[in-house]
C-alpha positions in Angstrom: 0.0 0.0 0.0 2.8 2.3 0.9 4.5 1.6 -2.4 1.3 2.6 -4.3 1.0 5.7 -2.2 4.6 6.6 -2.9 4.2 6.2 -6.6 1.0 8.3 -6.5 2.8 11.0 -4.6 5.8 10.8 -7.0 3.4 11.0 -10.0 1.7 14.1 -8.5 5.1 15.7 -7.8 6.4 15.0 -11.3 3.2 16.4 -12.8 3.5 19.5 -10.6 7.1 20.0 -11.6 6.3 19.5 -15.2 3.5 22.0 -15.1 5.6 24.4 -13.1 8.4 24.3 -15.6 6.0 24.9 -18.6 4.3 27.7 -16.8 7.6 29.3 -15.9 8.2 29.8 -19.6 5.7 32.7 -19.4 8.1 35.1 -17.9 9.1 38.7 -17.8 12.4 37.7 -19.5 10.7 36.0 -22.5 8.1 38.8 -22.7 10.7 41.5 -22.8 12.7 39.6 -25.4 9.7 39.4 -27.8 8.3 42.9 -27.2 11.7 44.6 -27.4 12.6 42.6 -30.6 9.3 43.5 -32.4 9.3 47.2 -31.3 12.9 47.9 -32.1 13.7 51.0 -34.2 15.2 48.6 -36.8 11.6 47.5 -37.8 10.6 51.1 -38.5 7.2 50.8 -37.0 6.1 47.5 -38.8 3.9 49.2 -41.4 2.0 46.4 -43.3 3.9 45.5 -46.4 7.1 47.2 -45.3 10.5 45.6 -44.8 10.0 46.1 -41.1 6.8 44.0 -41.2 8.7 41.3 -43.1 11.4 41.2 -40.4 8.6 40.9 -37.8 6.9 38.1 -39.5 10.2 36.2 -40.0 10.8 36.6 -36.3 7.4 35.3 -35.4 7.5 32.4 -37.8 11.0 31.4 -36.4 9.6 31.4 -32.9 6.7 29.1 -34.1 9.3 26.9 -35.9 11.4 26.6 -32.7 8.3 25.3 -30.9 7.8 22.6 -33.5 4.4 24.1 -34.6 3.1 23.0 -38.0 3.0 25.6 -40.8 -0.6 26.5 -41.6 -0.1 29.2 -44.3 0.3 29.0 -48.1 2.0 26.0 -49.7 3.4 24.5 -46.5 4.8 27.8 -45.2 4.0 29.8 -42.1 2.8 32.7 -44.3 -0.6 33.6 -45.8 0.4 36.2 -48.4 -1.8 39.2 -49.4 -0.8 41.1 -52.6 -1.5 44.8 -52.7 0.0 47.7 -54.7 1.4 51.0 -53.7 1.3 54.2 -55.7 3.6 57.1 -54.8 3.3 60.3 -56.9 6.7 61.7 -57.9 5.7 64.4 -60.4 2.3 66.2 -60.7 2.0 69.3 -62.8 -0.8 70.6 -65.0 -1.0 73.9 -66.9 -4.0 75.0 -69.0 -3.6 77.9 -71.5 -0.1 78.3 -70.1 -1.5 78.9 -66.6 -0.3 76.5 -63.8 -3.2 74.8 -62.0 -2.9 74.3 -58.2 -2.5 70.7 -57.1 -5.6 71.1 -55.0 -7.7 71.9 -58.1 -7.0 68.7 -60.1 -6.5 65.0 -59.6 -4.8 62.5 -61.9 -6.7 59.2 -61.5 -4.6 56.5 -63.0 -2.7 53.2 -62.4 -0.1 53.9 -65.1 3.4 55.1 -64.2 3.5 58.3 -66.3 1.4 60.6 -68.4 2.9 63.4 -70.5 1.1 65.3 -73.1 1.1 68.7 -74.8 -1.5 67.9 -77.5 -5.1 68.8 -76.7 -6.2 66.8 -79.8 -5.0 63.6 -78.1 -7.2 64.2 -75.1 -10.9 63.5 -74.8 -12.4 66.6 -73.0 -15.7 65.9 -71.1 -18.1 67.1 -68.5 -20.2 65.0 -66.2 -23.7 65.0 -67.6 -26.5 66.4 -65.4 -28.3 63.6 -63.5 -25.3 61.4 -63.6 -23.4 60.9 -60.3 -19.6 61.3 -60.1 -19.3 57.6 -59.2 -21.4 56.4 -62.2 -19.4 58.6 -64.6 -16.1 57.3 -63.2 -17.3 53.7 -63.7 -17.8 54.5 -67.4 -14.3 55.8 -67.8 -12.1 53.5 -65.8 -12.4 50.6 -68.3 -10.7 52.7 -71.0 -7.1 53.8 -71.4 -8.1 56.9 -73.4 -6.5 60.0 -71.8 -9.6 61.9 -70.6 -9.9 65.4 -69.2 -13.1 66.0 -67.1 -14.4 69.4 -66.0 -16.0 68.9 -62.5 -18.6 71.7 -62.1 -21.4 71.0 -59.7 -21.0 71.2 -55.9 -22.2 67.6 -55.5 -19.6 66.3 -58.0 -16.8 68.4 -56.4 -17.6 66.9 -53.0 -17.4 63.4 -54.6 -14.1 64.3 -56.2 -12.7 65.5 -52.8 -13.9 62.2 -51.3 -12.1 60.2 -54.0 -8.9 62.2 -53.4 -9.1 61.7 -49.6 -9.6 58.0 -49.9 -6.6 57.7 -52.2 -4.5 59.6 -49.8 -5.6 57.6 -46.8 -5.0 54.3 -48.5 -1.3 53.5 -48.7 -2.2 50.4 -50.8 -4.5 49.5 -53.7 -6.3 46.2 -54.1 -5.6 46.1 -57.8 -4.0 48.1 -60.6 -5.8 46.3 -63.4 -8.0 49.1 -64.6 -6.2 51.1 -67.3 -7.8 54.5 -66.8 -6.0 57.8 -67.4 -8.4 60.5 -66.2 -7.6 64.1 -65.2 -10.3 65.5 -63.0 -10.2 69.3 -62.9 -12.2 71.8 -60.8 -14.2 73.9 -63.3 -12.7 77.2 -64.4 -15.2 79.0 -66.6 -12.6 81.5 -68.0 -10.2 78.8 -69.1 -13.0 76.5 -70.2 -14.4 79.1 -72.5 -11.1 79.4 -74.5 -9.5 76.0 -73.7 -6.6 75.7 -76.3 -3.5 74.4 -74.6 -2.6 71.8 -72.0 0.6 70.4 -70.5 0.2 67.4 -68.2 3.4 66.0 -66.7 2.7 63.2 -64.2 4.6 60.3 -62.9 4.3 57.8 -60.0 6.1 54.8 -58.7 3.8 51.7 -58.8 5.0 48.7 -56.9 3.7 45.3 -55.9 3.6 44.9 -52.1 3.3 41.7 -50.1 1.8 41.6 -46.7 1.8 38.4 -44.6 -0.4 36.8 -42.0 1.6 34.3 -39.9 -0.2 30.9 -39.2 0.9 27.9 -37.2 -1.0 24.8 -35.9 -0.7 22.5 -32.9 -2.6 19.5 -34.0 -5.2 18.1 -31.6 -7.3 14.9 -31.6 -10.0 16.6 -33.6 -10.4 19.3 -36.3 -12.3 21.5 -33.8 -10.1 24.5 -33.4 -9.3 27.1 -30.7 -7.7 30.2 -32.4 -5.3 32.5 -30.6 -4.4 35.7 -32.4 -3.0 39.2 -32.4 -2.0 41.7 -35.1 1.7 42.3 -35.6 1.6 45.4 -37.8 1.7 49.0 -36.6 1.7 52.6 -38.1 5.3 52.8 -39.5 6.7 56.4 -39.6 4.7 59.3 -38.2 5.3 63.0 -37.9 8.6 63.7 -36.0 8.1 64.6 -32.3 11.3 65.5 -30.4 13.5 63.8 -33.0 11.5 60.5 -33.0 9.3 59.5 -36.0 9.1 55.7 -35.5 5.7 54.4 -34.2 7.3 51.4 -32.4 3.9 49.8 -31.3 5.3 48.1 -28.2 1.8 47.9 -26.6 0.0 48.0 -29.9 0.6 45.2 -30.5 3.9 43.6 -29.8 2.5 42.9 -26.3 -0.3 40.8 -27.9 2.1 38.9 -30.1 4.3 38.1 -27.1 1.2 36.5 -25.5 0.4 34.4 -28.7 4.0 33.1 -28.8 4.1 32.2 -25.1 0.7 30.6 -25.2 1.9 28.5 -28.1 5.0 27.6 -26.1 2.9 26.5 -23.1 0.7 24.1 -25.1 3.4 22.9 -27.5 5.6 21.8 -24.6 2.9 19.8 -22.8 3.2 16.1 -23.5 -0.5 15.3 -23.7 -2.4 15.7 -26.9 -5.3 18.1 -26.6 -8.7 17.3 -27.9 -8.9 20.4 -30.0 -6.4 21.8 -32.5 -4.8 25.2 -31.7 -4.3 27.7 -34.5 -1.9 30.5 -33.7 -2.1 33.5 -35.9 -0.7 37.0 -36.2 -2.4 39.3 -38.6 -1.1 41.9 -41.0 -2.7 45.3 -41.7 -5.0 45.6 -38.7 -4.1 49.2 -38.6 -5.3 49.7 -42.2 -8.8 48.4 -41.4 -8.6 44.7 -40.3 -7.2 43.8 -43.8 -5.3 40.6 -42.8 -8.0 39.1 -40.6 -10.8 39.9 -43.1 -8.7 38.2 -45.8 -8.2 35.1 -43.7 -11.8 34.8 -42.7 -12.9 35.2 -46.4 -10.5 32.3 -47.4 -11.9 29.9 -44.9 -14.7 27.4 -45.9 -17.9 27.3 -43.9 -16.8 24.0 -42.4 -13.5 25.5 -41.3 -15.3 28.5 -39.7 -17.7 26.1 -37.9 -14.8 24.2 -36.6 -13.4 27.2 -34.8 -15.1 26.8 -31.4 -13.4 29.8 -29.9 -11.2 32.7 -31.0 -9.2 34.7 -28.4 -7.7 37.8 -30.0 -5.1 39.7 -27.9 -4.6 43.4 -28.2 -2.7 45.9 -26.0 -2.0 44.1 -22.7 1.1 46.2 -21.8 -0.7 48.4 -19.3 -2.6 47.7 -16.1 -6.4 47.9 -16.5 -8.5 50.7 -15.1 -10.0 48.0 -12.7 -6.5 47.3 -11.3 -3.8 44.6 -11.5 -4.3 41.0 -12.7 -7.4 42.0 -14.6 -8.3 42.2 -18.3 -11.5 43.0 -20.3 -13.1 41.0 -23.0 -14.9 42.9 -25.8 -18.4 41.8 -26.7 -18.6 40.0 -23.4 -22.3 39.1 -23.7 -22.4 38.2 -27.4 -21.3 34.6 -26.7 -20.5 32.6 -23.6 -16.7 32.6 -24.1 -16.2 35.5 -21.7 -18.2 33.9 -19.0 -16.4 30.5 -19.5 -13.0 32.2 -19.3 -14.0 34.2 -16.2 -15.3 31.1 -14.5 -12.1 29.1 -15.2 -9.8 31.7 -13.7 -12.0 32.1 -10.6 -12.0 28.4 -10.1 -8.2 28.2 -10.2 -6.9 29.0 -6.7 -3.3 29.3 -7.9 -4.1 32.2 -10.3 -5.3 35.4 -9.0 -6.9 36.9 -12.1 -10.2 38.3 -13.3 -11.8 38.9 -16.7 -14.5 41.6 -16.9 -16.8 43.0 -19.6 -15.4 45.7 -21.9 -16.1 49.0 -20.1 -15.8 51.1 -23.3 -19.0 50.1 -25.2 -19.2 53.6 -26.8 -15.9 52.9 -28.6 -17.3 49.8 -30.3 -14.0 47.9 -29.6 -15.7 44.6 -30.4 -15.9 45.4 -34.1 -12.5 47.3 -34.2 -10.1 44.5 -33.8 -9.2 41.3 -35.6 -11.9 39.2 -33.9 -14.6 41.1 -35.9 -14.4 39.4 -39.3 -14.7 36.0 -37.6 -17.5 37.2 -35.2 -19.4 38.4 -38.2 -19.4 34.8 -39.4 -20.7 33.4 -36.1 -17.4 32.4 -34.5 -17.2 33.0 -30.7 -14.5 35.5 -31.4 -13.5 38.2 -28.8 -10.6 40.4 -28.0 -8.8 40.4 -24.6 -7.1 43.7 -23.6 -6.1 45.5 -20.5 -4.9 49.0 -21.5 -7.2 51.8 -20.4 -7.8 53.0 -24.0 -9.7 56.1 -22.8 -6.7 57.5 -21.1 -3.7 56.0 -22.9 -1.8 59.0 -24.2 0.7 56.8 -26.0 -1.9 55.1 -28.2 -1.0 55.5 -31.9 2.0 57.8 -31.2 5.7 57.6 -31.5 5.8 57.2 -27.7 4.4 53.7 -27.7 7.9 52.5 -26.7 9.2 49.4 -24.8 10.1 51.7 -21.9 6.3 52.3 -21.3 5.4 48.6 -21.0 4.5 46.9 -17.8 6.0 43.5 -18.5 4.6 41.9 -15.4 1.1 42.8 -16.6 1.7 41.1 -19.9 2.8 38.0 -18.1 -0.2 38.0 -15.8 -2.7 38.5 -18.7 -1.0 35.8 -20.7 -1.3 33.3 -17.8 -4.9 34.4 -17.2 -5.8 33.6 -20.9 -4.2 30.2 -20.6 -6.2 29.3 -17.5 -9.3 30.7 -19.2 -9.0 28.7 -22.4 -7.4 25.4 -21.2 -10.7 23.6 -20.5 -11.9 24.6 -23.9 -8.7 23.3 -25.6 -9.2 20.1 -23.7 -12.7 19.8 -25.0 -14.4 20.1 -21.6 -16.2 23.3 -22.5 -17.6 24.9 -25.6 -18.8 28.5 -26.0 -22.0 29.1 -27.9 -21.8 30.9 -31.3 -22.1 34.7 -31.6 -25.6 35.9 -31.4 
């Protein structure tokens, strides 16, 4: 009997030591290594599609590879590639009847690299017909490569033109450059229009193909049912210089979230038992450009793959203590599925972890639909974002001051551990959240 008891006690001790060692991997040292690496000035703010983002995604994929995770991207790689196009104007000059036109009064709407012309006879001169919207008229023109000059006269059409210009300026990347249009939109000038005889257009732009990358890795479980753990790895790149600094390092937003994804992957990868459910670890590109990477990934998944995702925990900005105090984090869209309540119950039931999840206190900011959980939640997946930073009062948010020096590394560790405790029974197949309602 004593031999049996001894073996039981030894087994418990070994399990305890094993769990302790695995849990110890989630440390300030590891957290600091990941966050400091991703928010280094060398990465130039990790703008989606930039060299800095490529360095970041190489770093993340290498961490997944070291853990022995299975590549889940394109063609057996860790990357899901999104192709976009950048257009950077280099020369933009227009003169009519030998009078230079202000850049604010015309817009060259084209995907070609250069337009140069001095011959009015080579240009189709048009006006937008009454009763036709700007958008409708543009649709008629963009399928042709005819160099076309359009007088924009009405207030309504001028507003639409300004909206087009603003959208082009805001978007650093285009979805496609397939349309061949060469359109010069010009604010109406009745004096010139009455005796329009001469034109010189000298325009050039650099058009480049740009690749952005989601990073995807799997830890295979006993079933195809999947728990997805995610964060976005991109940030804003280079901003206006403040006190000699122009790099938006994005330490909290969102190197902190990526550090949690990697360490959660480490925790589960180094456990010897096979979980019932598969784990999909993902870091998204271009969240800052409008959830581009997550929207793309969700659109590429089949209905069956989406149904197999039983829970998605997206992690965003956990580098600061919550407004409710230490060892706490909020979950966006808390009442839209039972995932938040399950995670809350699991941490409360674990006596070794002093942690609490609570409902998102910033409902007026609509955070549930502003992070990478949103494209998946829209398809019914129990997909929510975990965060701790008091976004209402974070003066470093989307500034060059979001530096590693502002990070509370202990807070990142505590939130990461809390997420593990919250999701582990789901990973093991003991609990299943209901779908988004």
